[in-house]
DSSP file (Angstrom, degrees, kcal/mol; ACC not computed):
  #  RESIDUE AA STRUCTURE BP1 BP2  ACC     N-H-->O    O-->H-N    N-H-->O    O-->H-N    TCO  KAPPA ALPHA  PHI   PSI    X-CA   Y-CA   Z-CA
    1    1 A M              0   0    0      0, 0.0     2,-0.3     0, 0.0    73,-0.0   0.000 360.0 360.0 360.0 133.2    0.0    0.0    0.0
    2    2 A S        +     0   0    0     13,-0.0     2,-0.3    12,-0.0    12,-0.0  -0.647 360.0 154.9 -85.2 145.0    1.3    3.5   -0.9
    3    3 A F        -     0   0    0     -2,-0.3    12,-2.0    10,-0.1     2,-0.3  -0.958  41.9-100.4-155.2 166.1    1.4    6.5    1.4
    4    4 A L  E     -A   14   0A   0     -2,-0.3    10,-0.2    10,-0.2    72,-0.2  -0.746  29.2-165.3 -94.5 144.0    3.2    9.7    1.8
    5    5 A L  E     -A   13   0A   0      8,-3.1     8,-1.9    -2,-0.3     2,-0.7  -0.990  16.3-134.6-135.4 118.1    5.9    9.9    4.4
    6    6 A P  E     -A   12   0A   0      0, 0.0     6,-0.3     0, 0.0     8,-0.0  -0.645  13.7-151.8 -84.8 114.4    7.3   13.4    5.5
    7    7 A C  E  >  -A   11   0A   0      4,-2.3     4,-1.9    -2,-0.7    72,-0.1  -0.687  13.9-137.6 -79.3 132.5   11.1   13.4    5.7
    8    8 A P  T  4 S+     0   0    0      0, 0.0    -1,-0.1     0, 0.0    73,-0.1   0.698 101.5  38.8 -70.6 -15.9   12.1   16.0    8.4
    9    9 A N  T  4 S+     0   0    0      2,-0.2    -2,-0.0    54,-0.1    71,-0.0   0.832 129.4  21.0 -99.2 -36.3   14.8   17.1    6.0
   10   10 A C  T  4 S-     0   0    0      1,-0.3     2,-0.1     3,-0.0    -1,-0.0   0.505 101.2-121.8-115.2  -4.7   13.5   17.0    2.5
   11   11 A G  E  <  -A    7   0A   0     -4,-1.9    -4,-2.3     2,-0.0    -1,-0.3  -0.465  58.8 -10.6  97.2-172.1    9.6   17.2    3.0
   12   12 A T  E     +A    6   0A   0     -6,-0.3     2,-0.3    -2,-0.1    -8,-0.0  -0.463  69.0 161.8 -70.3 122.5    6.8   14.9    2.0
   13   13 A R  E     -A    5   0A   0     -8,-1.9    -8,-3.1    -2,-0.3     2,-0.1  -0.914  45.2 -79.5-138.1 169.0    7.6   12.2   -0.4
   14   14 A S  E >   -A    4   0A   0     -2,-0.3     3,-2.3   -10,-0.2   -10,-0.2  -0.374  40.5-122.3 -65.2 140.3    6.3    8.8   -1.6
   15   15 A V  G >  S+     0   0    0    -12,-2.0     3,-2.4     1,-0.3    -1,-0.1   0.796 106.5  75.9 -57.7 -26.5    7.0    5.9    0.8
   16   16 A Y  G 3  S+     0   0    0      1,-0.3    -1,-0.3   -13,-0.2    -2,-0.1   0.623  86.0  62.0 -65.6  -9.0    8.9    4.1   -2.2
   17   17 A E  G <  S+     0   0    0     -3,-2.3    42,-1.9    41,-0.1    41,-0.5   0.562 101.0  65.0 -86.8  -5.0   11.7    6.5   -1.6
   18   18 A F  E <  S-B   57   0B   0     -3,-2.4     2,-0.4    39,-0.2    39,-0.2  -0.659  70.2-136.1-117.0 164.1   12.3    5.2    1.9
   19   19 A T  E     -B   56   0B   0     37,-2.6    37,-2.3    -2,-0.2     2,-0.2  -0.997  25.7-125.4-121.1 134.2   13.4    1.9    3.6
   20   20 A Y  E     -B   55   0B   0     -2,-0.4    35,-0.2    35,-0.2    33,-0.0  -0.526  23.3-173.6 -69.4 134.2   11.6    0.7    6.7
   21   21 A G  E     -     0   0B   0     33,-3.2    34,-0.2     1,-0.3    -1,-0.1   0.332  39.4-109.6-113.9   4.4   14.1    0.1    9.6
   22   22 A G  E     -B   54   0B   0     32,-0.5    32,-3.2     2,-0.1    -1,-0.3  -0.237  55.1 -27.9  98.7 170.3   11.8   -1.5   12.3
   23   23 A E  E     -B   53   0B   0     30,-0.2     2,-0.8     1,-0.1    30,-0.3  -0.254  61.0-113.8 -58.9 142.6   10.3   -0.3   15.6
   24   24 A L        +     0   0    0     28,-3.3     2,-0.3     2,-0.0    28,-0.2  -0.770  53.7 159.9 -83.2 116.4   12.1    2.2   17.7
   25   25 A R        -     0   0    0     -2,-0.8     2,-0.3    15,-0.0    15,-0.0  -0.900  46.3 -96.3-131.3 160.8   13.1    0.3   20.8
   26   26 A T        -     0   0    0     -2,-0.3    68,-0.0     1,-0.1    -2,-0.0  -0.667  41.6-128.6 -74.3 133.3   15.6    0.6   23.6
   27   27 A R        -     0   0    0     -2,-0.3     3,-0.1     1,-0.1    10,-0.1  -0.625  23.2-117.4 -82.2 132.6   18.8   -1.5   22.9
   28   28 A P        -     0   0    0      0, 0.0    -1,-0.1     0, 0.0     9,-0.0  -0.247  39.3 -88.5 -63.5 157.5   19.9   -3.8   25.6
   29   29 A A    >   -     0   0    0      1,-0.1     3,-1.3     2,-0.1    65,-0.0  -0.253  37.2-108.9 -60.2 161.1   23.3   -3.3   27.3
   30   30 A V  T 3  S+     0   0    0      1,-0.3    -1,-0.1    -3,-0.1     0, 0.0   0.872 120.8  43.9 -59.6 -43.3   26.3   -4.9   25.8
   31   31 A D  T 3  S+     0   0    0      2,-0.0    -1,-0.3     3,-0.0     3,-0.1   0.114  84.7 132.2 -97.3  23.8   26.4   -7.3   28.7
   32   32 A A    <   -     0   0    0     -3,-1.3     5,-0.1     1,-0.1     0, 0.0  -0.342  68.2 -88.7 -67.9 154.8   22.7   -8.1   28.9
   33   33 A P    >>  -     0   0    0      0, 0.0     4,-1.5     0, 0.0     3,-1.1  -0.238  36.3-110.6 -61.7 149.6   21.7  -11.7   29.1
   34   34 A A  H 3> S+     0   0    0      1,-0.3     4,-2.7     2,-0.2     5,-0.2   0.853 116.9  58.3 -48.9 -38.4   21.2  -13.7   25.8
   35   35 A A  H 3> S+     0   0    0      1,-0.2     4,-2.2     2,-0.2    -1,-0.3   0.859 103.1  52.5 -68.7 -31.4   17.5  -13.9   26.3
   36   36 A E  H <> S+     0   0    0     -3,-1.1     4,-1.7     2,-0.2    -1,-0.2   0.879 110.8  47.3 -69.9 -36.6   17.2  -10.1   26.4
   37   37 A W  H  X S+     0   0    0     -4,-1.5     4,-3.3     2,-0.2     5,-0.3   0.902 109.6  53.9 -69.1 -46.8   19.1   -9.9   23.0
   38   38 A V  H  X>S+     0   0    0     -4,-2.7     4,-2.5     1,-0.2     5,-0.6   0.917 110.1  46.9 -56.8 -43.4   16.9  -12.6   21.5
   39   39 A R  H  X5S+     0   0    0     -4,-2.2     4,-1.1     3,-0.2    -1,-0.2   0.890 113.7  49.3 -68.9 -32.5   13.7  -10.5   22.5
   40   40 A Y  H  <5S+     0   0    0     -4,-1.7    -2,-0.2     2,-0.1    -1,-0.2   0.944 119.0  35.7 -66.1 -50.7   15.3   -7.4   21.1
   41   41 A V  H  <5S+     0   0    0     -4,-3.3    -2,-0.2     1,-0.1    -3,-0.2   0.900 131.9  22.2 -73.0 -39.5   16.3   -8.9   17.7
   42   42 A Y  H  <5S+     0   0    0     -4,-2.5     2,-0.4    -5,-0.3    -3,-0.2   0.743 100.8  79.0-106.6 -24.6   13.4  -11.2   17.1
   43   43 A W     << -     0   0    0     -4,-1.1     2,-0.4    -5,-0.6     0, 0.0  -0.733  58.4-169.2 -95.0 133.9   10.3  -10.3   19.0
   44   44 A K        -     0   0    0     -2,-0.4    -3,-0.0     1,-0.1    -4,-0.0  -0.931  27.7-140.3-121.7 147.4    8.2   -7.4   17.6
   45   45 A E        -     0   0    0     -2,-0.4    -1,-0.1     2,-0.0    -2,-0.0   0.785  21.7-161.7 -78.5 -27.7    5.5   -5.5   19.1
   46   46 A N        -     0   0    0      1,-0.2     2,-0.1     2,-0.1    -2,-0.0   0.924  20.5-154.8  47.7  57.4    3.5   -5.4   15.7
   47   47 A T        -     0   0    0      1,-0.1    24,-0.2     2,-0.0    -1,-0.2  -0.346  17.5-153.3 -65.1 132.1    1.3   -2.4   17.2
   48   48 A T  S    S+     0   0    0     -2,-0.1    24,-0.6     2,-0.1    -1,-0.1   0.830  81.1  40.7 -77.3 -31.4   -2.1   -2.1   15.7
   49   49 A G  S    S-     0   0    0      1,-0.2    22,-2.1    22,-0.2     2,-0.2   0.299 118.1 -22.0 -90.1-139.1   -2.2    1.7   16.5
   50   50 A V  E     - C   0  70B   0     20,-0.3     2,-0.3    21,-0.1    20,-0.3  -0.521  64.5-174.4 -80.8 137.7    0.4    4.3   16.3
   51   51 A A  E     - C   0  69B   0     18,-2.6    18,-2.6    -2,-0.2     2,-0.6  -0.926  26.6-129.0-128.8 153.8    4.0    3.0   16.4
   52   52 A R  E     + C   0  68B   0     -2,-0.3   -28,-3.3    16,-0.2     2,-0.3  -0.919  42.2 174.6-100.3 115.9    7.4    4.8   16.5
   53   53 A E  E     -BC  23  67B   0     14,-2.8    14,-2.6    -2,-0.6     2,-0.4  -0.934  31.7-115.9-134.2 150.5    9.5    3.3   13.6
   54   54 A W  E     -BC  22  66B   0    -32,-3.2   -33,-3.2    -2,-0.3   -32,-0.5  -0.685  32.0-177.0 -79.3 133.6   12.9    4.0   12.0
   55   55 A W  E     -BC  20  65B   0     10,-2.5    10,-2.5    -2,-0.4     2,-0.4  -0.978  13.8-155.4-130.5 146.1   13.0    5.1    8.3
   56   56 A F  E     -BC  19  64B   0    -37,-2.3   -37,-2.6    -2,-0.4     2,-1.4  -0.987  15.0-140.3-123.5 133.1   15.9    5.8    6.0
   57   57 A H  E > > +B   18   0B   0      6,-1.9     5,-2.1    -2,-0.4     3,-0.9  -0.685  31.8 167.4 -89.5  85.2   15.5    8.1    3.1
   58   58 A R  T 3 5S+     0   0    0     -2,-1.4   -40,-0.2   -41,-0.5    -1,-0.2   0.751  72.9  43.6 -80.7 -19.0   17.5    6.2    0.6
   59   59 A Q  T 3 5S+     0   0    0    -42,-1.9    -1,-0.2    -3,-0.2   -41,-0.1   0.233 124.3  28.6-101.7  12.7   16.4    8.1   -2.5
   60   60 A G  T < 5S-     0   0    0     -3,-0.9   -42,-0.0   -43,-0.2    -2,-0.0  -0.058 129.4 -12.2-137.1-124.3   16.8   11.6   -1.0
   61   61 A C  T   5S-     0   0    0      1,-0.1    -3,-0.1     2,-0.1     3,-0.1   0.654  77.5-131.9 -70.5 -14.8   19.0   13.0    1.9
   62   62 A R      < +     0   0    0     -5,-2.1     2,-0.3     1,-0.3    -4,-0.1   0.919  59.2 137.4  62.9  46.2   20.1    9.5    3.0
   63   63 A L        -     0   0    0     -6,-0.2    -6,-1.9    18,-0.0     2,-0.3  -0.927  53.1-127.1-121.9 146.4   19.4   10.2    6.7
   64   64 A W  E     +C   56   0B   0     -2,-0.3    18,-0.3    -8,-0.2     2,-0.3  -0.658  37.9 161.1 -87.1 150.2   17.7    8.0    9.2
   65   65 A F  E     -C   55   0B   0    -10,-2.5   -10,-2.5    -2,-0.3     2,-0.4  -0.932  34.9-108.4-151.4 174.7   14.6    9.5   11.2
   66   66 A V  E     -CD  54  80B   0     14,-3.5    14,-2.6    -2,-0.3     2,-0.4  -0.944  26.0-169.2-110.5 134.5   11.7    8.4   13.3
   67   67 A A  E     -CD  53  79B   0    -14,-2.6   -14,-2.8    -2,-0.4     2,-0.7  -0.971  19.1-141.1-123.8 143.0    8.1    8.5   12.2
   68   68 A E  E     +CD  52  78B   0     10,-2.2     9,-2.6    -2,-0.4    10,-1.0  -0.889  37.1 172.6 -96.5 111.1    5.0    8.0   14.3
   69   69 A R  E     -CD  51  76B   0    -18,-2.6   -18,-2.6    -2,-0.7     2,-0.9  -0.945  37.7-125.8-131.0 141.3    2.7    6.1   12.0
   70   70 A N  E  >  -C   50   0B   0      5,-3.1     4,-2.9    -2,-0.4     5,-0.5  -0.776  21.2-155.1 -84.3 111.9   -0.7    4.4   12.5
   71   71 A A  T  4 S+     0   0    0    -22,-2.1    -1,-0.2    -2,-0.9   -22,-0.2   0.654  88.7  51.4 -58.6 -22.9   -0.1    0.9   11.3
   72   72 A T  T  4 S+     0   0    0    -24,-0.6    -1,-0.2   -23,-0.2   -23,-0.1   0.891 126.0  20.3 -83.7 -41.5   -3.7    0.4   10.5
   73   73 A T  T  4 S-     0   0    0     -3,-0.2    -2,-0.2     2,-0.1     3,-0.1   0.574  93.5-127.4-107.5 -12.9   -4.3    3.5    8.4
   74   74 A N     <  +     0   0    0     -4,-2.9     2,-0.3     1,-0.3    -3,-0.2   0.526  54.7 156.1  68.7  11.3   -0.7    4.4    7.3
   75   75 A E        -     0   0    0     -5,-0.5    -5,-3.1     1,-0.1     2,-0.8  -0.538  36.7-144.7 -59.1 121.7   -1.4    8.0    8.7
   76   76 A V  E     -D   69   0B   0     -2,-0.3    -7,-0.2    -7,-0.2     3,-0.1  -0.847  19.1-178.1 -95.3 111.5    1.8    9.6    9.6
   77   77 A R  E     -     0   0B   0     -9,-2.6     2,-0.3    -2,-0.8    -1,-0.2   0.895  65.1 -17.0 -77.9 -38.2    1.3   11.8   12.7
   78   78 A D  E     -D   68   0B   0    -10,-1.0   -10,-2.2     2,-0.0     2,-0.3  -0.977  51.6-161.6-159.5 159.0    4.9   13.2   13.0
   79   79 A S  E     +D   67   0B   0     -2,-0.3     2,-0.3   -12,-0.2   -12,-0.2  -0.956  23.7 149.6-149.2 142.6    8.4   12.5   11.8
   80   80 A Y  E     -D   66   0B   0    -14,-2.6   -14,-3.5    -2,-0.3     2,-0.1  -0.957  47.8 -81.1-162.4 166.8   11.7   13.9   13.3
   81   81 A F     >  -     0   0    0     -2,-0.3     4,-1.1   -16,-0.2     3,-0.4  -0.335  48.0-106.8 -75.7 164.8   15.3   13.1   13.8
   82   82 A Y  H  > S+     0   0    0    -18,-0.3     4,-2.3     1,-0.2     5,-0.2   0.822 114.4  67.7 -66.8 -35.3   16.2   10.7   16.7
   83   83 A E  H  > S+     0   0    0      1,-0.3     4,-1.8     2,-0.2    -1,-0.2   0.905 104.4  45.2 -57.2 -46.1   17.7   13.5   18.9
   84   84 A R  H  > S+     0   0    0     -3,-0.4     4,-2.3     1,-0.2    -1,-0.3   0.868 108.4  58.3 -70.5 -33.5   14.1   15.0   19.3
   85   85 A S  H  X S+     0   0    0     -4,-1.1     4,-2.2     2,-0.2     6,-0.3   0.930 105.9  48.2 -57.3 -47.1   12.8   11.5   19.9
   86   86 A R  H  X S+     0   0    0     -4,-2.3     4,-2.4     1,-0.2     5,-0.3   0.888 113.4  46.5 -61.3 -40.9   15.1   11.1   22.9
   87   87 A A  H  < S+     0   0    0     -4,-1.8    -1,-0.2    -5,-0.2    -2,-0.2   0.919 113.3  51.4 -68.0 -41.1   14.2   14.6   24.3
   88   88 A K  H  < S+     0   0    0     -4,-2.3    -2,-0.2     1,-0.2    -1,-0.2   0.865 125.2  23.7 -67.2 -35.7   10.5   13.7   23.8
   89   89 A S  H  < S-     0   0    0     -4,-2.2    -1,-0.2    -5,-0.1    -2,-0.2   0.623 100.8-118.9-106.8 -16.6   10.6   10.4   25.5
   90   90 A G     <  +     0   0    0     -4,-2.4    -3,-0.2    -5,-0.3    -4,-0.1   0.567  52.7 165.9  83.9   8.7   13.5   10.8   27.9
   91   91 A D        -     0   0    0     -5,-0.3    -1,-0.2    -6,-0.3    -2,-0.1  -0.281  34.0-129.7 -50.5 133.0   15.3    7.8   26.2
   92   92 A A        -     0   0    0      1,-0.1    -1,-0.1     2,-0.0    -5,-0.0  -0.615  36.4 -90.0 -79.0 150.7   19.0    7.6   27.1
   93   93 A P              0   0    0      0, 0.0    -1,-0.1     0, 0.0   -67,-0.0  -0.320 360.0 360.0 -63.4 147.7   21.4    7.2   24.1
   94   94 A A              0   0    0     -3,-0.1    -2,-0.0   -65,-0.0   -68,-0.0   0.425 360.0 360.0 -83.5 360.0   22.0    3.5   23.2
């Protein structure tokens, strides 16, 4: 299904210019148990509503950013660079 995705650097473009990078999640510590790494790598939330996701603008500025997208309707509520995401949610750098 096609939809428009706003790149925070280049503006709104077709989703076909981008590569989906997965859900935005907190990365486990380097010395975390193997079970925690397995959960991080293989288990996905697969949210029905709004999800925070990584996107890469491969046919534009070639930058990674975060988009808040409703996975059911593909409506994009917001898109921004990761630094703003950390400030917004209080995430610590990984």
